[in-house]
Backbone bond lengths (Angstrom), bond angles and torsions (degrees), N, CA, C in turn:
res aa  C-N    CA-C-N  psi(-1)  N-CA   C-N-CA  omega(-1)  CA-C   N-CA-C  phi
1 X - - - 1.396 - - 1.479 109.01 -
2 X 1.248 120.38 132.49 1.470 122.46 -177.70 1.497 108.34 -91.71
3 X 1.354 112.91 144.61 1.448 117.25 -178.04 1.573 109.52 -90.49
4 X 1.297 121.45 138.09 1.439 123.73 179.25 1.528 109.63 -103.54
5 X 1.292 113.28 121.18 1.467 120.91 -179.78 1.492 113.93 -74.33
6 X 1.290 121.27 124.38 1.452 122.48 -177.98 1.568 108.24 -106.18
7 X 1.333 114.51 126.89 1.486 119.40 -176.78 1.502 109.38 -88.38
8 X 1.314 114.33 139.74 1.451 119.42 177.14 1.566 110.98 -73.06
9 X 1.294 119.76 161.16 1.473 119.77 177.04 1.505 110.47 -58.33
10 X 1.275 119.12 -34.97 1.496 119.78 -177.23 1.531 108.22 -70.55
11 X 1.308 113.86 -37.65 1.514 117.68 -179.20 1.535 108.76 -65.52
12 X 1.380 116.10 -43.77 1.444 117.30 179.69 1.533 112.46 -63.17
13 X 1.379 115.68 -40.21 1.444 123.26 178.96 1.536 109.22 -59.69
14 X 1.337 117.77 -43.30 1.403 121.14 -179.98 1.526 113.65 -68.42
15 X 1.357 117.01 -30.04 1.422 117.77 -176.94 1.533 112.59 -88.56
16 X 1.342 116.21 -15.80 1.480 121.41 -170.46 1.521 110.95 -60.83
17 X 1.424 119.22 -52.24 1.419 120.45 175.08 1.536 114.80 -46.78
18 X 1.395 115.42 -48.25 1.392 121.40 -177.83 1.508 112.18 -60.66
19 X 1.349 115.97 -42.51 1.434 123.31 -178.90 1.542 111.92 -62.89
20 X 1.392 110.98 -46.45 1.542 116.74 174.14 1.482 112.19 -55.75
21 X 1.362 115.22 -49.10 1.498 121.40 -179.38 1.574 110.15 -56.24
22 X 1.276 114.73 -47.69 1.480 118.07 -175.82 1.583 108.19 -64.56
23 X 1.361 118.93 -43.01 1.441 121.29 178.56 1.547 109.51 -62.78
24 X 1.273 115.24 -41.63 1.472 118.76 179.63 1.546 112.28 -61.85
25 X 1.358 113.35 -48.11 1.484 118.40 177.80 1.497 112.31 -59.98
26 X 1.314 115.86 -37.53 1.428 120.41 179.29 1.545 112.69 -62.01
27 X 1.393 113.69 -48.13 1.459 119.31 176.21 1.587 110.76 -58.96
28 X 1.289 116.44 -42.75 1.545 117.94 178.19 1.485 110.08 -58.35
29 X 1.341 118.80 -47.87 1.452 123.07 177.41 1.500 112.54 -58.64
30 X 1.329 116.46 -40.62 1.493 116.84 -179.73 1.568 109.46 -66.13
31 X 1.348 114.34 -41.21 1.489 119.80 176.15 1.542 111.38 -57.17
32 X 1.317 113.83 -49.72 1.484 117.58 -179.62 1.502 111.69 -60.65
33 X 1.346 116.18 -43.19 1.481 121.45 -177.41 1.591 107.26 -64.30
34 X 1.339 117.49 -45.23 1.451 119.00 176.07 1.507 115.39 -54.27
35 X 1.385 114.91 -45.38 1.400 118.65 177.53 1.558 112.05 -66.95
36 X 1.310 119.66 -36.34 1.424 125.84 179.55 1.514 111.23 -59.88
37 X 1.392 113.98 -44.35 1.363 122.68 -175.55 1.541 112.89 -86.03
38 X 1.370 115.65 3.27 1.453 122.89 -178.06 1.532 110.36 56.28
39 X 1.277 120.14 37.34 1.466 123.66 174.45 1.535 106.32 -78.12
40 X 1.318 113.63 122.27 1.498 116.58 -179.64 1.529 111.00 -87.84
41 X 1.290 116.29 120.31 1.400 126.27 178.57 1.553 108.06 -94.27
42 X 1.307 121.25 124.96 1.486 118.49 176.13 1.528 112.32 -55.96
43 X 1.331 116.03 145.97 1.443 119.23 -174.40 1.613 112.92 -60.32
44 X 1.357 113.69 -34.37 1.498 115.42 176.10 1.483 111.52 -64.77
45 X 1.370 118.70 -38.33 1.448 119.87 179.05 1.536 111.72 -67.97
46 X 1.361 115.45 -35.72 1.475 119.74 178.55 1.533 109.40 -57.50
47 X 1.308 116.25 -40.37 1.475 118.92 -176.69 1.483 108.97 -62.44
48 X 1.342 120.40 -44.16 1.446 120.62 -178.98 1.532 113.78 -68.10
49 X 1.350 116.31 -32.82 1.440 120.61 176.91 1.479 109.79 -67.35
50 X 1.315 115.10 -41.53 1.524 119.71 178.23 1.461 110.25 -62.26
51 X 1.375 118.14 -43.40 1.429 120.22 176.58 1.495 112.80 -59.38
52 X 1.264 120.67 -34.53 1.440 124.87 176.87 1.503 112.27 -61.68
53 X 1.421 110.46 -51.02 1.423 118.63 175.42 1.473 113.52 -50.56
54 X 1.325 115.12 -50.42 1.457 123.72 -179.03 1.519 113.51 -56.02
55 X 1.329 113.12 -45.60 1.496 119.19 -178.13 1.511 110.81 -66.22
56 X 1.304 115.35 -40.68 1.475 120.13 178.33 1.567 106.53 -60.15
57 X 1.293 117.56 -49.25 1.432 123.23 -179.91 1.546 111.77 -58.10
58 X 1.273 115.97 -40.94 1.474 121.41 177.57 1.539 113.28 -62.49
59 X 1.386 110.50 -47.67 1.500 114.23 179.88 1.498 111.49 -67.48
60 X 1.319 117.00 -37.50 1.443 122.12 177.70 1.534 113.44 -56.97
61 X 1.432 114.26 -42.87 1.469 115.42 176.48 1.537 112.37 -68.60
62 X 1.327 119.40 -36.63 1.491 122.05 175.46 1.567 109.40 -58.18
63 X 1.298 114.44 -40.52 1.463 116.63 -179.32 1.448 110.40 -71.59
64 X 1.323 119.91 -39.69 1.482 124.42 -179.55 1.472 111.33 -60.67
65 X 1.345 115.02 -35.61 1.510 116.36 -173.93 1.522 109.65 -104.39
66 X 1.357 116.49 19.24 1.471 123.28 174.39 1.614 106.78 -61.40
67 X 1.346 113.82 130.25 1.387 115.95 -176.55 1.524 115.16 99.17
68 X 1.353 116.63 -13.08 1.487 118.97 174.34 1.551 105.36 -75.15
69 X 1.304 111.75 161.40 1.507 115.87 170.07 1.532 110.30 -65.91
70 X 1.335 112.06 151.89 1.477 115.98 -171.13 1.501 109.73 -145.01
71 X 1.409 112.79 144.30 1.492 122.92 165.25 1.457 105.18 -121.69
72 X 1.324 117.67 137.22 1.488 120.79 -176.65 1.486 110.88 -137.36
73 X 1.300 116.34 138.61 1.447 120.37 169.63 1.458 111.68 -137.24
74 X 1.330 120.55 -159.99 1.443 121.51 -176.10 1.553 111.54 -72.86
75 X 1.317 120.09 -18.08 1.476 120.92 -176.43 1.531 111.69 -111.37
76 X 1.274 119.36 -34.13 1.462 123.43 -165.66 1.527 111.38 -129.59
77 X 1.395 113.77 148.41 1.445 121.12 168.12 1.516 101.80 -121.33
78 X 1.338 116.21 107.21 1.493 124.16 -178.50 1.530 106.91 -96.18
79 X 1.343 117.47 119.31 1.435 124.51 174.77 1.501 111.30 -108.42
80 X 1.310 117.84 136.65 1.499 120.59 -177.99 1.520 106.84 -158.04
81 X 1.337 112.80 167.41 1.485 119.70 175.10 1.526 107.80 -130.19
82 X 1.308 115.42 110.05 1.448 119.35 169.32 1.554 115.41 94.81
83 X 1.317 118.47 -57.18 1.461 120.83 -170.74 1.505 111.82 -84.50
84 X 1.316 117.86 80.92 1.498 118.80 -174.08 1.512 110.79 -68.17
85 X 1.317 120.99 -39.07 1.522 123.03 -178.76 1.502 108.80 -60.45
86 X 1.382 115.64 -44.22 1.486 115.54 179.64 1.538 112.80 -65.65
87 X 1.321 115.19 -39.92 1.538 118.36 -179.22 1.490 106.32 -65.22
88 X 1.389 122.33 -37.95 1.399 121.28 -176.43 1.502 111.73 -70.47
89 X 1.347 117.85 -32.46 1.516 120.42 176.88 1.514 107.32 -71.45
90 X 1.341 121.93 -34.77 1.453 122.84 174.91 1.525 110.12 -64.72
91 X 1.281 117.94 -44.46 1.443 120.32 177.99 1.544 108.96 -59.93
92 X 1.276 118.47 -50.68 1.461 123.83 -172.43 1.539 106.57 -60.35
93 X 1.331 116.68 -47.80 1.428 121.20 -177.21 1.518 111.81 -64.49
94 X 1.333 113.62 -41.15 1.553 115.29 178.36 1.480 111.86 -60.87
95 X 1.347 119.56 -39.65 1.457 120.93 179.21 1.488 112.50 -63.89
96 X 1.294 113.78 -40.94 1.555 119.03 178.21 1.464 110.56 -58.75
97 X 1.380 113.80 -51.28 1.496 118.23 -169.87 1.563 109.45 -80.47
98 X 1.294 119.09 -28.84 1.459 118.28 -172.33 1.609 106.57 -63.26
99 X 1.242 118.07 -43.16 1.500 119.87 -177.50 1.493 109.30 -59.76
100 X 1.308 117.91 -41.80 1.463 123.18 179.92 1.620 110.55 -62.28
101 X 1.322 110.25 -49.25 1.480 113.49 -179.80 1.550 113.31 -67.60
102 X 1.258 116.58 -46.74 1.505 121.50 -175.92 1.638 105.49 -62.43
103 X 1.311 119.31 -47.84 1.426 118.13 179.09 1.464 113.96 -58.46
104 X 1.333 121.99 -31.31 1.418 123.02 178.38 1.503 112.88 -70.73
105 X 1.364 116.65 -18.31 1.463 120.88 173.98 1.599 110.46 -100.04
106 X 1.307 115.92 23.01 1.467 116.07 -175.29 1.542 111.77 -77.59
107 X 1.357 116.68 -1.87 1.477 116.76 172.67 1.506 113.04 -79.76
108 X 1.324 117.97 2.47 1.396 124.63 177.66 1.570 107.69 -103.26
109 X 1.344 120.02 100.76 1.439 118.69 -178.07 1.510 109.87 -69.34
110 X 1.365 111.09 145.38 1.448 118.98 174.91 1.503 116.17 72.18
111 X 1.370 120.51 16.25 1.475 121.84 177.85 1.545 105.53 -69.68
112 X 1.304 112.10 123.64 1.515 117.63 -177.94 1.534 104.77 -124.30
113 X 1.349 116.28 134.54 1.426 122.44 -179.06 1.514 105.98 -130.55
114 X 1.337 121.62 125.04 1.468 121.05 179.85 1.498 110.38 -76.24
115 X 1.307 116.92 169.31 1.454 119.62 177.89 1.530 110.35 -53.05
116 X 1.290 112.86 134.06 1.496 122.78 -164.54 1.543 110.35 -97.82
117 X 1.365 116.58 118.60 1.483 116.66 173.51 1.500 111.70 -74.72
118 X 1.359 117.45 132.90 1.430 124.10 173.11 1.488 106.28 -121.47
119 X 1.250 117.98 119.29 1.539 123.29 -178.31 1.480 107.68 -106.23
120 X 1.342 116.59 118.01 1.473 122.95 -176.97 1.501 109.30 -98.93
121 X 1.362 119.33 125.94 1.432 123.60 -177.14 1.540 108.48 -107.97
122 X 1.324 115.27 142.46 1.449 119.77 -173.55 1.573 113.53 -78.94
123 X 1.293 117.01 -19.39 1.540 124.66 -177.52 1.422 111.08 -144.76
124 X 1.302 115.29 154.54 1.503 122.55 178.25 1.535 109.25 -62.40
125 X 1.344 118.58 -37.96 1.455 123.16 177.27 1.557 109.44 -56.36
126 X 1.305 115.88 -49.27 1.491 120.72 -179.34 1.501 113.03 -60.98
127 X 1.317 117.16 -43.30 1.467 122.67 177.67 1.512 110.11 -64.13
128 X 1.263 119.24 -42.54 1.478 125.12 -177.89 1.595 105.96 -66.88
129 X 1.289 115.33 -45.55 1.499 117.74 -176.20 1.497 111.94 -64.51
130 X 1.312 118.77 -25.36 1.484 121.29 175.91 1.477 113.59 -62.60
131 X 1.377 118.58 -25.13 1.420 123.14 177.05 1.586 110.87 -105.29
132 X 1.332 114.31 -4.84 1.533 115.43 -177.09 1.504 110.96 80.08
133 X 1.398 115.89 23.24 1.434 118.94 179.82 1.557 109.90 -87.30
134 X 1.331 117.37 159.38 1.436 119.40 170.32 1.492 112.88 -64.61
135 X 1.351 115.31 154.67 1.483 120.28 -175.60 1.584 110.68 -66.20
136 X 1.327 119.09 -15.35 1.436 122.07 -179.60 1.551 113.93 -77.31
137 X 1.301 116.73 -16.00 1.454 117.14 177.60 1.510 113.84 -57.16
138 X 1.329 116.88 144.83 1.454 117.78 -166.97 1.570 111.89 -116.45
139 X 1.328 116.61 28.01 1.490 118.63 -178.43 1.551 111.08 -72.15
140 X 1.347 114.71 148.65 1.456 121.53 174.28 1.507 111.87 -110.11
141 X 1.351 112.48 -16.26 1.458 117.40 176.33 1.572 108.49 -164.17
142 X 1.368 112.99 151.43 1.433 122.03 -178.00 1.515 111.47 -141.37
143 X 1.312 117.33 130.58 1.517 114.95 169.54 1.501 106.29 -106.97
144 X 1.306 116.05 132.53 1.484 122.40 170.14 1.554 110.20 -159.70
145 X 1.384 112.51 134.77 1.420 116.24 175.07 1.482 118.84 62.45
146 X 1.372 117.24 39.05 1.442 119.26 179.39 1.520 114.47 75.82
147 X 1.325 115.65 9.56 1.496 118.55 -178.20 1.574 111.09 -131.24
148 X 1.319 115.14 140.74 1.431 116.88 176.29 1.549 104.31 -106.91
149 X 1.342 116.68 132.62 1.422 121.78 171.52 1.475 110.08 -116.17
150 X 1.308 115.46 133.64 1.468 118.88 -169.39 1.533 111.30 -140.42
151 X 1.288 115.79 144.53 1.464 122.18 176.25 1.549 108.69 -80.51
152 X 1.276 116.60 132.40 1.417 121.40 -178.29 1.535 109.84 -57.42
153 X 1.270 118.67 139.88 1.590 120.56 -175.38 1.521 108.80 -60.77
154 X 1.258 122.72 -34.04 1.449 121.10 -178.16 1.535 113.56 -68.03
155 X 1.327 119.08 -10.38 1.492 122.46 177.26 1.488 111.43 -83.92
156 X 1.307 118.77 -14.06 1.521 116.73 -175.45 1.595 111.41 -140.76
157 X 1.303 118.33 -14.01 1.469 120.38 -178.68 1.560 105.42 -87.49
158 X 1.322 117.89 117.95 1.518 120.90 -177.66 1.457 109.20 -92.18
159 X 1.318 116.96 63.98 1.479 120.94 174.29 1.497 107.49 -137.78
160 X 1.314 117.79 152.50 1.482 126.62 179.65 1.512 111.27 -97.66
161 X 1.322 115.97 -40.88 1.446 121.57 -175.28 1.596 107.05 -73.17
162 X 1.332 116.39 124.73 1.504 120.42 178.61 1.500 113.51 -52.72
163 X 1.363 116.12 -38.63 1.496 117.48 -179.83 1.532 109.51 -61.94
164 X 1.334 115.06 -43.13 1.495 118.13 178.49 1.462 113.57 -61.98
165 X 1.352 116.26 -40.79 1.434 123.21 179.80 1.541 109.61 -61.84
166 X 1.295 115.43 -43.67 1.482 120.04 176.21 1.490 111.04 -62.95
167 X 1.313 118.80 -45.34 1.479 120.59 -178.85 1.487 113.34 -60.33
168 X 1.424 118.77 -44.75 1.385 124.03 178.64 1.511 112.75 -61.98
169 X 1.425 112.28 -49.00 1.492 119.91 -175.56 1.606 109.56 -61.43
170 X 1.322 114.35 -42.49 1.471 114.13 -176.65 1.544 111.35 -76.23
171 X 1.369 120.71 -19.08 1.410 120.80 179.70 1.569 109.66 -91.77
172 X 1.331 117.04 -44.07 1.491 118.18 -171.26 1.519 110.50 -115.15
173 X 1.339 117.01 5.35 1.592 117.70 -179.08 1.445 107.91 -81.18
174 X 1.304 113.14 178.11 1.553 121.53 -169.83 1.557 114.33 -92.84
175 X 1.347 120.87 0.77 1.486 119.34 -165.68 1.522 110.52 -70.58
176 X 1.304 122.48 -43.00 1.438 121.99 -179.83 1.506 108.43 -64.19
177 X 1.282 119.98 -44.48 1.465 123.58 179.96 1.492 111.49 -59.55
178 X 1.362 116.93 -52.35 1.476 119.76 -175.61 1.549 111.04 -70.52
179 X 1.254 116.07 -33.55 1.526 116.06 179.66 1.524 108.15 -69.23
180 X 1.329 119.86 -31.31 1.483 120.45 177.73 1.548 108.24 -69.27
181 X 1.343 119.17 -42.31 1.462 120.41 172.51 1.491 112.30 -51.69
182 X 1.389 113.68 -42.79 1.536 117.35 -174.21 1.510 108.35 -71.00
183 X 1.314 119.88 -43.33 1.476 120.74 -175.39 1.550 108.38 -66.89
184 X 1.304 114.98 -43.97 1.500 117.20 177.81 1.514 113.26 -61.23
185 X 1.333 115.75 -36.44 1.385 119.89 -179.51 1.526 112.02 -66.38
186 X 1.336 115.30 -42.72 1.498 117.63 175.45 1.476 112.99 -67.68
187 X 1.403 116.09 -30.00 1.436 117.89 -179.77 1.537 110.64 -73.56
188 X 1.330 118.15 -43.65 1.474 118.12 -172.38 1.478 111.84 -107.62
189 X 1.410 120.38 3.79 1.400 123.18 175.88 1.582 111.68 51.31
190 X 1.304 113.34 52.61 1.483 116.23 173.78 1.512 114.05 73.90
191 X 1.368 121.83 0.78 1.444 125.88 -172.75 1.497 112.00 -89.69
192 X 1.375 115.01 70.18 1.470 119.16 179.12 1.523 108.69 -165.55
193 X 1.410 115.22 154.32 1.507 117.01 175.27 1.558 107.11 -73.50
194 X 1.307 112.40 164.87 1.500 118.71 -177.78 1.476 109.12 -66.71
195 X 1.316 117.12 -45.24 1.532 119.14 -172.48 1.575 106.55 -61.29
196 X 1.311 119.58 -31.17 1.463 121.36 -177.26 1.508 113.66 -71.88
197 X 1.330 117.06 -41.54 1.430 117.69 175.49 1.505 112.83 -70.62
198 X 1.351 120.17 -29.67 1.409 121.94 173.32 1.505 112.38 -70.15
199 X 1.322 115.54 -37.50 1.475 119.05 176.78 1.493 114.32 -65.32
200 X 1.365 114.64 -43.92 1.487 119.10 179.92 1.527 109.01 -67.20
201 X 1.285 118.71 -43.56 1.431 123.58 -178.31 1.655 108.81 -59.83
202 X 1.253 113.95 -43.64 1.532 115.45 178.83 1.446 112.26 -70.41
203 X 1.345 116.92 -36.97 1.445 120.07 178.66 1.558 111.25 -63.38
204 X 1.289 116.12 -44.89 1.465 120.68 174.36 1.460 112.65 -62.79
205 X 1.281 116.46 -38.77 1.491 120.51 -179.96 1.533 110.24 -65.46
206 X 1.261 117.87 -39.72 1.448 121.59 179.24 1.527 109.06 -68.80
207 X 1.308 117.10 -39.35 1.516 117.01 175.26 1.471 114.03 -57.94
208 X 1.354 116.26 -39.27 1.454 119.14 -171.56 1.501 110.09 -88.81
209 X 1.355 121.19 -40.11 1.482 121.22 -172.97 1.538 113.03 -116.14
210 X 1.324 120.55 -18.02 1.428 121.76 -175.58 1.476 116.99 83.93
211 X 1.385 112.19 5.77 1.549 118.37 -176.31 1.532 109.56 -87.62
212 X 1.332 117.36 141.39 1.473 122.00 176.48 1.504 103.70 -130.77
213 X 1.341 116.24 130.20 1.468 124.47 175.25 1.504 108.62 -88.37
214 X 1.331 118.28 140.66 1.425 121.91 171.65 1.530 115.50 67.85
215 X 1.369 114.53 37.97 1.465 120.96 -178.99 1.505 116.80 -93.95
216 X 1.371 114.46 12.28 1.469 118.37 -176.16 1.484 117.11 -58.72
217 X 1.293 118.36 153.76 1.435 123.95 -175.52 1.534 108.16 -66.66
218 X 1.338 116.34 140.49 1.418 122.58 179.65 1.471 118.83 77.97
219 X 1.335 118.74 13.33 1.398 123.19 -173.14 1.521 110.65 -67.23
220 X 1.399 118.00 -25.65 1.479 120.70 -175.41 1.497 113.84 -92.90
221 X 1.372 116.89 1.93 1.455 120.38 -168.74 1.577 113.75 -82.74
222 X 1.349 120.06 -13.77 1.439 123.47 -175.54 1.430 115.66 -104.31
223 X 1.275 118.90 12.21 1.460 124.84 177.42 1.517 112.81 99.92
224 X 1.380 117.03 163.82 1.428 124.23 -171.95 1.555 109.37 -112.03
225 X 1.364 118.54 147.96 1.372 121.59 176.40 1.603 107.36 -81.82
226 X 1.357 116.05 139.68 1.515 116.00 170.49 1.514 108.40 -65.42
227 X 1.345 116.23 141.75 1.479 122.67 -176.81 1.525 108.63 -60.82
228 X 1.333 117.88 -37.42 1.478 116.66 -177.98 1.537 112.37 -66.09
229 X 1.268 121.57 -14.35 1.448 123.93 173.17 1.485 112.50 -92.89
230 X 1.268 116.64 1.98 1.528 119.32 -174.44 1.613 112.33 -107.79
231 X 1.280 111.53 30.08 1.472 117.85 174.41 1.517 112.64 -109.80
232 X 1.283 117.79 -92.48 1.460 118.40 -178.10 1.524 113.44 -73.23
233 X 1.402 115.61 -21.33 1.444 122.59 179.32 1.527 110.78 -87.64
234 X 1.260 120.91 0.66 1.486 124.53 -166.54 1.523 109.72 -54.32
235 X 1.300 116.89 -49.99 1.508 120.02 -173.71 1.472 112.93 -72.24
236 X 1.348 118.29 -15.44 1.462 123.00 178.54 1.579 113.89 -91.28
237 X 1.365 114.34 -5.55 1.409 115.25 -179.18 1.608 112.39 -72.40
238 X 1.295 119.47 127.61 1.400 121.53 -169.48 1.543 117.91 -60.31
239 X 1.344 114.38 -29.78 1.452 118.36 177.51 1.523 109.48 -107.84
240 X 1.336 112.26 90.27 1.508 117.15 -176.21 1.501 111.72 -72.36
241 X 1.245 123.74 -27.11 1.439 126.94 178.37 1.544 107.62 -68.26
242 X 1.333 116.58 -41.87 1.494 117.92 176.49 1.574 108.52 -68.67
243 X 1.276 119.95 -42.04 1.481 118.61 -179.99 1.534 112.13 -59.12
244 X 1.273 114.84 -43.90 1.556 117.20 176.20 1.456 111.60 -67.13
245 X 1.270 120.34 -43.35 1.543 121.65 -177.84 1.454 110.79 -68.67
246 X 1.356 117.89 -32.07 1.452 119.86 178.47 1.546 111.10 -72.28
247 X 1.338 116.76 -37.17 1.469 122.18 176.48 1.524 108.22 -59.16
248 X 1.324 118.91 -47.74 1.392 122.27 -175.75 1.582 106.29 -64.86
249 X 1.321 117.53 -43.55 1.424 119.42 -176.33 1.496 114.04 -58.56
250 X 1.313 117.34 -38.45 1.401 122.05 178.46 1.523 112.53 -63.28
251 X 1.326 116.13 -41.19 1.529 124.21 179.45 1.548 103.46 -68.76
252 X 1.299 119.13 -44.39 1.456 119.76 179.24 1.533 110.54 -57.67
253 X 1.377 118.29 -41.50 1.489 118.79 179.69 1.497 108.50 -65.12
254 X 1.315 120.05 -42.74 1.445 119.16 -179.87 1.551 112.20 -56.01
255 X 1.346 114.01 -47.25 1.458 118.62 -179.36 1.488 111.30 -66.70
256 X 1.282 116.46 -36.96 1.539 118.58 -175.78 1.556 108.70 -68.82
257 X 1.323 116.23 -42.12 1.484 119.60 -171.85 1.528 108.93 -91.53
258 X 1.272 119.73 -39.60 1.514 119.22 -175.00 1.508 114.55 -110.06
259 X 1.339 114.24 -0.46 1.467 120.29 178.61 1.577 110.42 78.78
260 X 1.290 113.21 167.49 1.542 117.24 174.13 1.453 111.76 -58.09
261 X 1.374 118.35 -31.14 1.464 120.79 177.91 1.511 110.45 -61.27
262 X 1.287 122.11 -31.32 1.453 121.44 179.75 1.532 107.53 -74.84
263 X 1.308 119.76 -39.45 1.502 121.02 173.43 1.476 108.96 -60.18
264 X 1.345 119.44 -50.28 1.438 122.54 -174.64 1.616 110.44 -62.45
265 X 1.298 118.23 -34.37 1.488 121.59 179.20 1.534 109.30 -69.26
266 X 1.304 118.42 -36.97 1.487 119.78 172.97 1.472 109.95 -57.80
267 X 1.387 118.10 -49.84 1.449 120.35 -178.32 1.495 112.72 -69.12
268 X 1.303 118.59 -29.17 1.473 119.78 175.07 1.539 110.76 -62.30
269 X 1.362 111.89 -45.75 1.516 117.11 179.77 1.559 110.84 -63.04
270 X 1.314 115.83 -41.97 1.449 119.58 -178.43 1.593 108.67 -66.23
271 X 1.325 121.60 -30.41 1.364 124.77 -178.63 1.542 108.11 -72.13
272 X 1.286 117.59 -26.09 1.510 122.71 -179.58 1.551 111.03 -80.61
273 X 1.330 114.94 -4.21 1.484 120.37 -174.79 1.462 116.64 89.30
274 X 1.395 118.48 8.88 1.455 121.47 177.17 1.531 108.47 -73.46
275 X 1.333 118.36 136.98 1.480 118.13 -179.51 1.578 108.87 -67.36
276 X 1.288 112.11 165.41 1.507 118.35 -171.79 1.483 115.38 -62.44
277 X 1.381 116.07 -37.41 1.439 117.75 -178.83 1.548 110.49 -66.03
278 X 1.349 113.83 -48.95 1.448 119.94 178.29 1.495 113.37 -60.54
279 X 1.336 113.19 -38.52 1.499 117.66 177.62 1.564 111.94 -58.34
280 X 1.306 115.56 -44.25 1.448 120.91 173.16 1.500 113.24 -55.47
281 X 1.313 112.97 -53.60 1.496 116.73 -177.86 1.537 112.72 -58.12
282 X 1.339 115.51 -42.52 1.510 117.51 177.09 1.487 113.63 -63.05
283 X 1.346 114.61 -42.21 1.479 121.69 -171.26 1.596 110.79 -80.78
284 X 1.339 114.92 -46.87 1.433 123.94 -168.25 1.556 113.42 -112.10
285 X 1.331 117.80 -13.01 1.513 122.01 -169.99 1.505 109.69 63.51
286 X 1.260 118.50 35.07 1.503 122.56 176.48 1.495 109.41 -136.92
287 X 1.330 116.39 144.37 1.422 120.24 166.41 1.534 109.46 -87.05
288 X 1.408 118.73 -177.46 1.407 121.65 -176.52 1.507 111.59 -64.19
289 X 1.352 114.63 -42.64 1.481 119.01 178.19 1.522 111.96 -62.35
290 X 1.276 116.02 -38.79 1.459 118.74 179.16 1.500 112.51 -67.82
291 X 1.388 116.88 -39.65 1.448 122.70 176.42 1.481 110.05 -59.86
292 X 1.388 115.89 -49.84 1.460 120.05 -176.46 1.582 109.14 -59.23
293 X 1.327 115.73 -45.78 1.456 119.85 -178.29 1.544 112.17 -61.59
294 X 1.314 118.24 -46.03 1.428 120.96 179.98 1.529 109.63 -68.92
295 X 1.280 118.93 -40.97 1.509 118.88 178.14 1.532 109.20 -58.98
296 X 1.344 117.82 -49.82 1.503 119.39 -178.77 1.535 110.92 -54.88
297 X 1.297 118.57 -47.47 1.473 127.18 175.67 1.509 109.62 -49.57
298 X 1.342 114.21 -52.31 1.486 120.71 -175.74 1.496 110.55 -68.37
299 X 1.330 119.78 -39.94 1.389 121.52 179.80 1.520 114.82 -70.25
300 X 1.379 118.00 -34.79 1.418 122.41 175.41 1.559 109.13 -63.01
301 X 1.340 115.77 -39.18 1.517 120.25 177.69 1.469 111.24 -68.66
302 X 1.309 119.89 -39.00 1.465 123.33 177.23 1.486 113.11 -63.76
303 X 1.305 115.19 -39.79 1.529 123.16 -175.88 1.503 112.33 -85.61
304 X 1.405 115.13 -20.68 1.414 119.90 -173.15 1.495 113.77 59.49
305 X 1.319 116.85 45.39 1.421 121.80 -177.28 1.488 107.90 -157.48
306 X 1.392 120.20 150.78 1.430 122.06 177.48 1.527 107.16 -75.27
307 X 1.412 115.43 152.70 1.401 121.84 178.30 1.518 108.16 -124.75
308 X 1.363 119.17 154.61 1.442 122.51 173.89 1.480 111.58 -137.78
309 X 1.350 115.00 160.43 1.505 123.11 178.43 1.491 107.44 -83.53
310 X 1.288 118.65 141.94 1.493 122.63 170.68 1.498 110.75 -64.32
311 X 1.319 114.78 145.14 1.498 121.37 173.71 1.539 107.30 -70.04
312 X 1.377 113.48 160.78 1.474 121.17 -179.69 1.515 108.85 -53.90
313 X 1.370 117.70 -42.80 1.449 121.57 -176.85 1.530 113.77 -70.77
314 X 1.324 119.47 -5.84 1.441 122.41 175.67 1.531 112.81 -101.71
315 X 1.328 112.82 0.94 1.491 115.53 -179.75 1.464 115.69 -88.21
């Protein structure tokens, strides 16, 4: 008779992060192998695989922050270390903005989002280290893999009065922006170019808070990035303020000319697994090149100035 080894709860807990990491790495390798062998995966199947990746990443972060202090409600799991007042403000702001964002996606029937992990970091260095970024990165919040990571308000808001801290954080903080990324990600299951999610997140953020990133004077004077360069290469573009402002401007153009219904129809198509170019054609009767051309003409008219595209050596 063979003996069966029984793992204690502590042993299971210790092994769980490793098992999740192994499963995640295996799925990544399978994806890479499929791409290498040119195996065509139907768009609808890609969405389900992406959802599985996202859920594994979400669980992995919950396991990684097991033992952190926690605030939990019906919508959020807020993890933090030490700064309870900052974590509470993050939770409060998240609840206020989540309803606004989710309700604006109510045209998508059956959109379901699990309880959202929000990890609050006490310093910019700690937040950057969680992604392996250099300490010089200046992010205040990041959405990735079903999780929002955010810098505690006390690390960047230069106010002593708690009411002033709350006002600044809710106006200029990252929660409306990152929650929009999250809701769009669950709606479209990763099926969108990077510039589009950044544009939608900024548009929603402006509707809720009135805040615009990258609105400095003269931002349009040095040339525009081609939209096809603003997906996987987005983070490598040297003028990040322009990349973000340009993303918002394209979404503003869509809403101005085609209404919010036009924007919603694009997202509906993406949520069905339709690729971005076909989603544009179905919703707006335009392909990506046509959208970019019409947007540039509209923007030049709004600014009353000629615009040009950056050279390849400027990208």
